[in-house]
SEBAVO-101374 format. One record per residue (C-alpha): x, y, z; residue in one letter; residue number from 1. Coordinates in pm, 1 decimal. Each point is the difference from the previous one (the first is absolute). Layout:
% residues N
<sero <X,Y,Z>,A,NUM>
...
//
This chain:
% residues 390
<sero <12.5,7.2,-25.0>,M,1>
<sero <142.4,366.2,-27.9>,K,2>
<sero <27.4,219.2,224.9>,H,3>
<sero <-1.5,361.8,26.0>,S,4>
<sero <177.2,235.3,192.0>,S,5>
<sero <-303.3,285.3,10.8>,A,6>
<sero <-253.3,-36.4,274.7>,P,7>
<sero <-374.2,-83.0,-44.4>,P,8>
<sero <-212.0,332.3,-124.6>,P,9>
<sero <-194.9,-92.2,329.8>,F,10>
<sero <315.4,-1.2,246.4>,A,11>
<sero <52.2,335.0,-94.6>,I,12>
<sero <-393.0,154.7,-58.9>,F,13>
<sero <-136.2,-125.1,306.2>,F,14>
<sero <218.1,158.9,226.8>,P,15>
<sero <-39.3,296.9,-152.0>,L,16>
<sero <-420.3,-27.5,-9.9>,A,17>
<sero <15.4,-72.7,395.4>,A,18>
<sero <243.7,304.6,76.3>,L,19>
<sero <-188.6,197.0,-173.3>,D,20>
<sero <-336.7,-109.2,133.2>,A,21>
<sero <101.0,40.7,344.2>,I,22>
<sero <125.6,379.5,-100.1>,A,23>
<sero <-363.1,22.7,-177.8>,V,24>
<sero <-140.2,-69.8,355.1>,G,25>
<sero <273.6,187.8,225.7>,C,26>
<sero <-99.6,277.4,-219.6>,G,27>
<sero <-341.0,33.2,21.5>,W,28>
<sero <44.9,-2.7,424.5>,I,29>
<sero <242.3,275.2,-28.9>,V,30>
<sero <-323.8,169.3,-229.0>,A,31>
<sero <-235.2,-49.6,248.0>,L,32>
<sero <200.2,225.1,256.4>,E,33>
<sero <103.9,293.9,-254.6>,A,34>
<sero <-218.1,282.6,-71.9>,R,35>
<sero <-275.7,-24.7,-263.6>,P,36>
<sero <201.7,157.9,-301.1>,A,37>
<sero <284.6,-288.9,85.2>,T,38>
<sero <-258.9,-245.4,8.4>,I,39>
<sero <-108.0,68.1,-365.4>,A,40>
<sero <358.7,-8.8,-138.6>,E,41>
<sero <70.9,-327.5,211.1>,I,42>
<sero <-345.0,-122.3,-122.1>,A,43>
<sero <120.7,6.9,-331.8>,V,44>
<sero <340.3,-83.6,12.2>,W,45>
<sero <-193.4,-333.2,192.2>,H,46>
<sero <-189.4,-100.2,-265.2>,Q,47>
<sero <243.4,54.4,-254.9>,R,48>
<sero <237.8,-235.6,189.1>,E,49>
<sero <-277.4,-248.6,80.8>,L,50>
<sero <-102.5,1.4,-404.0>,L,51>
<sero <301.4,32.0,-204.2>,L,52>
<sero <287.5,-97.9,250.4>,G,53>
<sero <-94.6,-267.2,237.3>,F,54>
<sero <-214.7,-166.5,-250.7>,V,55>
<sero <241.9,14.1,-293.2>,T,56>
<sero <274.5,-173.3,236.2>,A,57>
<sero <-253.2,-272.1,59.5>,A,58>
<sero <-109.9,-52.2,-350.2>,L,59>
<sero <374.7,31.6,-142.6>,A,60>
<sero <114.2,-292.8,249.3>,G,61>
<sero <-259.9,-221.6,-83.6>,F,62>
<sero <-43.5,65.1,-408.8>,L,63>
<sero <377.0,-3.0,-20.4>,L,64>
<sero <35.0,-339.5,157.9>,T,65>
<sero <-296.6,-146.3,-98.4>,A,66>
<sero <-3.2,88.5,-374.0>,L,67>
<sero <292.1,-232.4,-120.5>,P,68>
<sero <-182.5,-298.9,205.0>,R,69>
<sero <-323.7,107.0,-185.9>,W,70>
<sero <143.8,38.8,-369.5>,T,71>
<sero <350.7,-177.9,25.0>,G,72>
<sero <179.1,301.0,-148.8>,L,73>
<sero <284.7,167.1,200.5>,R,74>
<sero <-42.6,338.2,111.4>,L,75>
<sero <289.4,235.5,-160.4>,P,76>
<sero <267.5,68.5,238.1>,K,77>
<sero <-40.4,357.2,19.3>,T,78>
<sero <-376.5,-48.7,125.3>,A,79>
<sero <47.2,-12.9,347.1>,T,80>
<sero <277.3,271.6,39.2>,P,81>
<sero <-187.0,240.4,-201.5>,A,82>
<sero <-319.2,-49.0,226.3>,M,83>
<sero <214.2,31.8,330.2>,L,84>
<sero <159.5,322.4,-131.0>,G,85>
<sero <-306.8,206.3,-155.6>,V,86>
<sero <-220.5,-133.0,336.5>,W,87>
<sero <277.1,119.0,254.9>,I,88>
<sero <15.9,341.0,-218.9>,A,89>
<sero <-331.6,24.6,8.9>,A,90>
<sero <-30.0,7.4,364.3>,R,91>
<sero <229.1,250.7,38.8>,F,92>
<sero <-110.4,211.1,-295.9>,A,93>
<sero <-135.6,393.6,87.5>,P,94>
<sero <-362.5,49.5,-64.6>,V,95>
<sero <69.1,359.6,-80.9>,H,96>
<sero <50.3,167.2,-215.4>,P,97>
<sero <-273.0,-203.4,-256.3>,S,98>
<sero <274.4,-131.6,-264.5>,P,99>
<sero <87.9,-258.2,304.4>,Y,100>
<sero <-330.2,-31.4,122.9>,A,101>
<sero <-97.3,-294.3,-248.2>,S,102>
<sero <318.2,-230.0,105.8>,F,103>
<sero <-152.0,-199.0,282.6>,P,104>
<sero <-197.7,-142.5,-309.0>,A,105>
<sero <302.1,-97.0,-180.9>,A,106>
<sero <26.8,-363.7,163.4>,P,107>
<sero <-354.4,-83.9,-67.0>,G,108>
<sero <61.8,82.7,-339.0>,L,109>
<sero <337.3,-188.1,-76.2>,L,110>
<sero <-134.9,-291.7,202.8>,L,111>
<sero <-305.1,2.8,-263.3>,T,112>
<sero <292.1,29.4,-317.5>,F,113>
<sero <215.9,-292.5,166.6>,I,114>
<sero <-312.0,-234.7,2.9>,V,115>
<sero <-151.5,88.6,-308.1>,A,116>
<sero <326.7,-56.8,-193.3>,V,117>
<sero <26.2,-326.8,194.6>,H,118>
<sero <-379.3,-91.2,-57.4>,I,119>
<sero <69.8,74.7,-380.7>,W,120>
<sero <305.5,-178.1,-43.2>,R,121>
<sero <-151.7,-309.5,148.6>,A,122>
<sero <-326.2,53.1,-200.5>,Q,123>
<sero <-188.8,-71.4,296.7>,D,124>
<sero <-338.7,116.0,-33.7>,R,125>
<sero <-149.0,-144.6,324.9>,R,126>
<sero <237.8,283.1,158.5>,N,127>
<sero <-119.8,311.2,-210.6>,A,128>
<sero <-272.1,91.7,279.5>,K,129>
<sero <284.4,28.4,271.9>,T,130>
<sero <178.4,268.5,-281.9>,T,131>
<sero <-310.9,146.2,-50.4>,L,132>
<sero <-83.2,53.4,408.6>,L,133>
<sero <387.8,98.0,59.7>,L,134>
<sero <-41.0,272.8,-291.9>,A,135>
<sero <-329.9,135.3,174.2>,I,136>
<sero <155.3,55.7,345.2>,H,137>
<sero <282.2,101.5,-140.8>,A,138>
<sero <-164.0,308.8,-215.2>,V,139>
<sero <-231.4,64.2,298.2>,S,140>
<sero <288.5,51.1,188.4>,G,141>
<sero <185.6,238.0,-234.4>,L,142>
<sero <-347.0,195.9,-27.0>,V,143>
<sero <-1.4,8.6,355.1>,Y,144>
<sero <318.7,106.0,86.4>,S,145>
<sero <-3.9,312.5,-278.2>,S,146>
<sero <-173.7,358.3,69.8>,D,147>
<sero <-324.7,-108.8,-100.2>,V,148>
<sero <-235.6,147.5,257.7>,G,149>
<sero <-153.1,-146.5,316.4>,I,150>
<sero <-333.1,-193.3,-189.8>,A,151>
<sero <234.0,-138.7,-273.6>,R,152>
<sero <278.9,-115.5,251.3>,R,153>
<sero <-278.8,-161.4,221.0>,A,154>
<sero <-110.1,-203.9,-325.4>,L,155>
<sero <294.1,-84.2,-106.8>,A,156>
<sero <62.6,-161.4,336.6>,M,157>
<sero <-308.0,-216.7,-2.5>,N,158>
<sero <97.3,-99.8,-360.6>,F,159>
<sero <355.2,-106.2,167.7>,C,160>
<sero <-218.4,-214.7,273.4>,I,161>
<sero <-234.1,-117.2,-261.0>,G,162>
<sero <277.2,-133.6,-183.6>,A,163>
<sero <187.3,-167.2,299.3>,M,164>
<sero <-333.5,-166.9,83.6>,T,165>
<sero <-43.8,-114.0,-295.7>,G,166>
<sero <407.5,-157.3,2.9>,L,167>
<sero <-94.2,-171.8,335.8>,I,168>
<sero <-305.0,-197.5,-107.6>,V,169>
<sero <219.5,-76.1,-347.5>,L,170>
<sero <260.7,-112.3,235.4>,I,171>
<sero <-189.8,-156.0,244.2>,G,172>
<sero <-165.5,-191.1,-239.9>,G,173>
<sero <337.7,-181.6,-75.1>,R,174>
<sero <124.0,-34.6,332.7>,V,175>
<sero <-255.8,-92.7,197.0>,L,176>
<sero <-175.7,-307.6,-154.5>,P,177>
<sero <384.3,-114.0,-93.7>,A,178>
<sero <111.2,-22.4,326.4>,L,179>
<sero <-319.3,-129.6,129.6>,T,180>
<sero <-13.2,-288.3,-238.1>,A,181>
<sero <351.3,-86.0,72.9>,R,182>
<sero <11.3,4.7,397.2>,F,183>
<sero <-327.5,-215.8,-53.3>,D,184>
<sero <212.3,-237.9,-227.4>,E,185>
<sero <292.4,-8.0,214.7>,L,186>
<sero <-197.8,-85.3,314.3>,R,187>
<sero <-179.5,-315.4,-201.8>,G,188>
<sero <-335.9,191.0,-102.6>,S,189>
<sero <-154.5,-82.2,-353.1>,P,190>
<sero <108.0,210.2,-250.7>,P,191>
<sero <-256.6,268.1,-75.4>,P,192>
<sero <-291.7,-8.5,-245.7>,L,193>
<sero <151.3,249.7,-319.9>,P,194>
<sero <-141.8,345.0,40.8>,R,195>
<sero <-235.1,128.9,-234.9>,G,196>
<sero <113.7,316.9,-172.3>,R,197>
<sero <-348.6,160.2,-21.3>,A,198>
<sero <16.4,88.8,359.0>,L,199>
<sero <298.0,180.2,-65.3>,E,200>
<sero <-115.8,202.8,-252.6>,R,201>
<sero <-337.5,111.1,140.2>,I,202>
<sero <251.3,114.9,279.6>,S,203>
<sero <193.0,176.3,-212.6>,A,204>
<sero <-268.9,154.1,-158.2>,V,205>
<sero <-181.7,117.9,327.4>,L,206>
<sero <306.7,113.8,151.1>,V,207>
<sero <76.7,255.4,-310.7>,V,208>
<sero <-368.0,86.9,-23.8>,A,209>
<sero <19.8,93.9,368.6>,G,210>
<sero <304.2,166.6,50.9>,I,211>
<sero <-67.6,168.0,-350.7>,G,212>
<sero <-318.7,118.7,126.9>,C,213>
<sero <194.0,148.4,351.7>,W,214>
<sero <195.8,190.2,-218.1>,L,215>
<sero <-197.2,177.7,-212.3>,V,216>
<sero <-299.6,16.8,230.4>,S,217>
<sero <17.4,-121.5,348.4>,P,218>
<sero <-338.5,73.3,126.4>,K,219>
<sero <-367.2,-149.6,-39.0>,G,220>
<sero <-159.1,-322.5,-66.6>,A,221>
<sero <205.7,-146.3,-338.0>,L,222>
<sero <315.9,103.3,177.8>,C,223>
<sero <-92.8,-229.8,309.9>,A,224>
<sero <-147.6,-226.7,-189.7>,S,225>
<sero <285.9,-87.8,-210.3>,L,226>
<sero <258.0,14.7,315.7>,L,227>
<sero <-185.4,-246.6,209.5>,A,228>
<sero <-33.2,-208.6,-308.8>,A,229>
<sero <374.4,4.0,-16.4>,A,230>
<sero <54.4,-66.6,350.4>,G,231>
<sero <-252.5,-276.4,-7.3>,A,232>
<sero <230.4,-168.0,-296.5>,S,233>
<sero <335.8,6.7,216.6>,Q,234>
<sero <-185.2,-185.9,287.5>,I,235>
<sero <-98.4,-244.7,-255.2>,V,236>
<sero <360.9,-39.3,-121.0>,R,237>
<sero <128.1,-1.3,319.8>,M,238>
<sero <-263.4,-312.1,106.9>,A,239>
<sero <119.6,-159.7,-344.9>,S,240>
<sero <364.4,19.1,95.7>,W,241>
<sero <-33.8,-122.6,360.8>,F,242>
<sero <139.7,-355.3,40.7>,G,243>
<sero <-42.6,-282.2,205.7>,R,244>
<sero <276.7,27.4,216.1>,R,245>
<sero <27.0,392.1,-12.9>,T,246>
<sero <-70.0,38.2,373.0>,F,247>
<sero <285.7,-211.7,86.8>,D,248>
<sero <221.7,274.2,-169.2>,S,249>
<sero <80.7,353.2,210.1>,P,250>
<sero <170.0,140.1,-330.9>,P,251>
<sero <-299.9,-103.0,-210.1>,L,252>
<sero <-221.5,120.7,236.1>,L,253>
<sero <162.0,309.1,26.4>,A,254>
<sero <15.6,81.5,-359.0>,L,255>
<sero <-405.9,-62.5,-18.5>,Y,256>
<sero <-21.7,240.3,260.3>,A,257>
<sero <153.9,259.7,-162.7>,A,258>
<sero <-181.7,-63.2,-295.9>,Y,259>
<sero <-288.7,23.4,176.7>,A,260>
<sero <40.8,391.1,4.2>,S,261>
<sero <-81.2,25.3,-366.1>,I,262>
<sero <-356.1,-123.2,25.3>,P,263>
<sero <-28.7,202.2,324.4>,L,264>
<sero <90.7,289.1,-167.2>,G,265>
<sero <-225.9,-13.8,-277.2>,F,266>
<sero <-266.8,-50.3,255.6>,G,267>
<sero <68.2,334.3,169.0>,L,268>
<sero <22.0,202.8,-303.8>,L,269>
<sero <-344.0,-122.0,-82.6>,A,270>
<sero <-131.4,107.0,318.2>,F,271>
<sero <172.8,323.2,-75.0>,H,272>
<sero <-142.8,38.9,-345.6>,A,273>
<sero <-354.8,-81.9,158.7>,L,274>
<sero <35.5,235.5,303.9>,A,275>
<sero <270.5,230.4,-43.6>,P,276>
<sero <-10.8,187.3,353.5>,D,277>
<sero <-54.6,-310.7,160.5>,A,278>
<sero <298.5,-177.9,-127.7>,A,279>
<sero <313.3,198.7,-80.0>,P,280>
<sero <167.8,-126.5,-320.5>,A,281>
<sero <358.8,0.8,190.1>,S,282>
<sero <-126.4,-300.8,165.0>,A,283>
<sero <-27.1,-198.3,-300.3>,G,284>
<sero <336.0,156.9,-124.8>,L,285>
<sero <179.9,-109.1,293.9>,H,286>
<sero <-129.4,-355.4,17.4>,V,287>
<sero <145.8,-31.3,-338.5>,W,288>
<sero <326.1,187.7,27.7>,T,289>
<sero <94.5,-100.1,396.1>,I,290>
<sero <-185.7,-348.8,4.7>,G,291>
<sero <37.1,-100.3,-354.6>,G,292>
<sero <337.6,176.7,-121.5>,F,293>
<sero <148.0,-45.0,292.6>,G,294>
<sero <-143.6,-301.7,131.6>,G,295>
<sero <58.2,-214.2,-330.3>,M,296>
<sero <358.7,163.4,-46.3>,S,297>
<sero <105.5,-148.9,336.1>,L,298>
<sero <-168.6,-331.6,-111.7>,A,299>
<sero <154.0,-13.4,-318.5>,I,300>
<sero <364.8,96.6,66.6>,M,301>
<sero <-1.4,-250.2,316.1>,A,302>
<sero <-130.6,-214.1,-244.4>,S,303>
<sero <268.8,-2.6,-306.1>,M,304>
<sero <266.6,12.2,303.5>,I,305>
<sero <-100.1,-306.6,113.4>,R,306>
<sero <-8.5,-143.1,-338.5>,K,307>
<sero <356.1,97.1,-74.2>,N,308>
<sero <94.3,-142.9,311.9>,S,309>
<sero <-164.9,-334.5,-100.1>,H,310>
<sero <-252.4,47.3,350.7>,R,311>
<sero <-323.4,139.5,-222.2>,A,312>
<sero <-226.1,-119.9,266.6>,F,313>
<sero <194.5,-0.4,307.5>,A,314>
<sero <-197.7,222.5,274.8>,P,315>
<sero <115.1,232.8,230.5>,S,316>
<sero <-156.9,221.7,247.9>,R,317>
<sero <198.7,325.0,-80.1>,G,318>
<sero <-103.5,20.0,-366.1>,A,319>
<sero <-324.5,-107.0,65.4>,E,320>
<sero <-49.6,261.9,299.4>,A,321>
<sero <151.0,262.0,-254.8>,A,322>
<sero <-303.1,-42.8,-248.4>,V,323>
<sero <-224.1,38.0,304.5>,V,324>
<sero <127.7,294.3,110.6>,L,325>
<sero <-29.5,138.4,-310.9>,C,326>
<sero <-346.8,-80.7,-25.9>,L,327>
<sero <-22.7,110.6,305.6>,G,328>
<sero <62.9,363.6,-112.7>,A,329>
<sero <-184.0,-59.1,-259.1>,A,330>
<sero <-344.4,-24.2,257.6>,A,331>
<sero <126.5,296.7,218.6>,A,332>
<sero <30.8,195.0,-303.9>,R,333>
<sero <-338.7,-106.0,-136.9>,V,334>
<sero <-148.3,90.3,369.9>,C,335>
<sero <173.7,338.7,19.5>,A,336>
<sero <-208.9,118.4,-346.4>,A,337>
<sero <-307.2,-61.5,224.9>,F,338>
<sero <102.5,121.8,305.3>,S,339>
<sero <-29.9,361.1,114.6>,A,340>
<sero <297.5,6.6,206.8>,E,341>
<sero <234.4,-167.6,-250.7>,P,342>
<sero <372.7,81.9,115.5>,R,343>
<sero <60.1,-272.7,255.9>,V,344>
<sero <-117.5,-266.3,-270.9>,L,345>
<sero <194.3,113.9,-290.6>,L,346>
<sero <316.0,37.2,213.5>,V,347>
<sero <-107.1,-386.2,110.8>,T,348>
<sero <-33.6,-65.2,-360.2>,S,349>
<sero <331.0,152.2,-106.3>,A,350>
<sero <222.1,-161.3,261.5>,M,351>
<sero <-133.2,-352.7,-81.8>,A,352>
<sero <64.3,24.1,-346.2>,W,353>
<sero <351.0,131.6,88.1>,S,354>
<sero <42.1,-295.5,237.5>,A,355>
<sero <-119.3,-219.9,-261.5>,S,356>
<sero <262.9,75.8,-240.9>,F,357>
<sero <293.1,41.6,241.8>,A,358>
<sero <-117.6,-368.1,154.2>,L,359>
<sero <26.2,-142.8,-344.9>,F,360>
<sero <295.6,119.2,-61.0>,L,361>
<sero <143.5,-173.5,323.1>,F,362>
<sero <-140.2,-337.9,-65.9>,V,363>
<sero <116.7,-48.3,-369.7>,F,364>
<sero <349.0,224.6,72.1>,R,365>
<sero <196.9,-340.0,-37.1>,A,366>
<sero <-171.8,-122.2,-316.0>,P,367>
<sero <6.0,341.8,-167.3>,L,368>
<sero <354.4,80.0,132.4>,F,369>
<sero <121.9,-350.7,-153.0>,E,370>
<sero <-208.5,49.0,-316.3>,A,371>
<sero <196.0,353.1,-79.3>,A,372>
<sero <365.4,-142.8,64.6>,F,373>
<sero <13.5,-323.9,-65.0>,R,374>
<sero <60.0,-111.8,-372.7>,T,375>
<sero <-368.9,-157.8,-105.5>,A,376>
<sero <-126.1,-221.4,-249.8>,P,377>
<sero <-119.0,119.7,-339.3>,E,378>
<sero <-393.2,-21.3,-12.3>,P,379>
<sero <-124.0,-221.3,-178.2>,Q,380>
<sero <-361.7,-30.3,-148.0>,P,381>
<sero <-225.7,-137.4,206.8>,R,382>
<sero <-65.3,-327.5,-95.1>,N,383>
<sero <348.7,-107.8,-10.2>,S,384>
<sero <86.0,94.9,370.9>,R,385>
<sero <-20.8,-222.3,309.2>,T,386>
<sero <-335.8,69.9,208.3>,E,387>
<sero <32.5,120.7,328.0>,N,388>
<sero <-29.9,-168.3,319.1>,R,389>
<sero <-318.0,42.0,242.9>,P,390>
//
């Protein structure tokens, strides 16, 4: 087997994503102690770092590691160093004057370009949807970072969130059933029945319709119906993936718990569409961004690290506790949206968010260090790799 001196992309970008997530949480705690004008500035930074910093690093670690396995085609050697350099530069880029304000979106644009070229070279039509959603996320981030006014910036932020939600639905629909089926197989359960494509197609249509209607007209019975239908379709998907032995695997349960944030977010946004005064939109959005993006990132990052260590289903109380902390952060933030005195809940949410990623770094410090600084085998296509142990 050939070896490479370069570390796998996940060993570089997962720690950076976790560190950036910790900074986002701590920055928000600082903002709550500041003057109102400062709070507004930090809130913009908080949103930008979450959607363009943390999310992009987590996606880069996952996609740049997984794409060669999915396609059987190696990435160019310059892809990871280029992505790393642009991501770090974007974190320290000035936001003023305006020519530099858009630079935080550069990592997302570069990641989209790398993925698009790789998928085109591999003639991998299956992953074209991934490229499209990445492109929407990256272009929306570019608009959000530009001087376009408050209303357009808010719309661009929603497009970013909608595209990332679509990516979670897409990636979750690939990772969760595959891991569940493999765990059942390793535990001696009979193989699952072949999954029909009709459910996936219906779910995809409902998700696109629900998010699209929410972006264009986020209030009213039509939007509420489409959002509720999209959320229900995700619950049905999860039920169809759930295996006979899933309750025996804490890592799998953590993935399912994090993914449950997606239908819950749809439900809360549907509630807001029907009763805007009773249900703030921020409740559903933070279920998606904190519980969905954060929780799923933690669970999938942990899964990929375990897989690299050939212990794909090895339980870890710390790793599962990190996901629980993140979901607790989402719950506190949702409660804050409904509270007349949200300050304590906001601080609690930010502290739980930061603690979840700090715990993730602590739990996986050894395998991440080993992967980053020891010679690793070249990634092989998925069907030629030795399966991991439980």
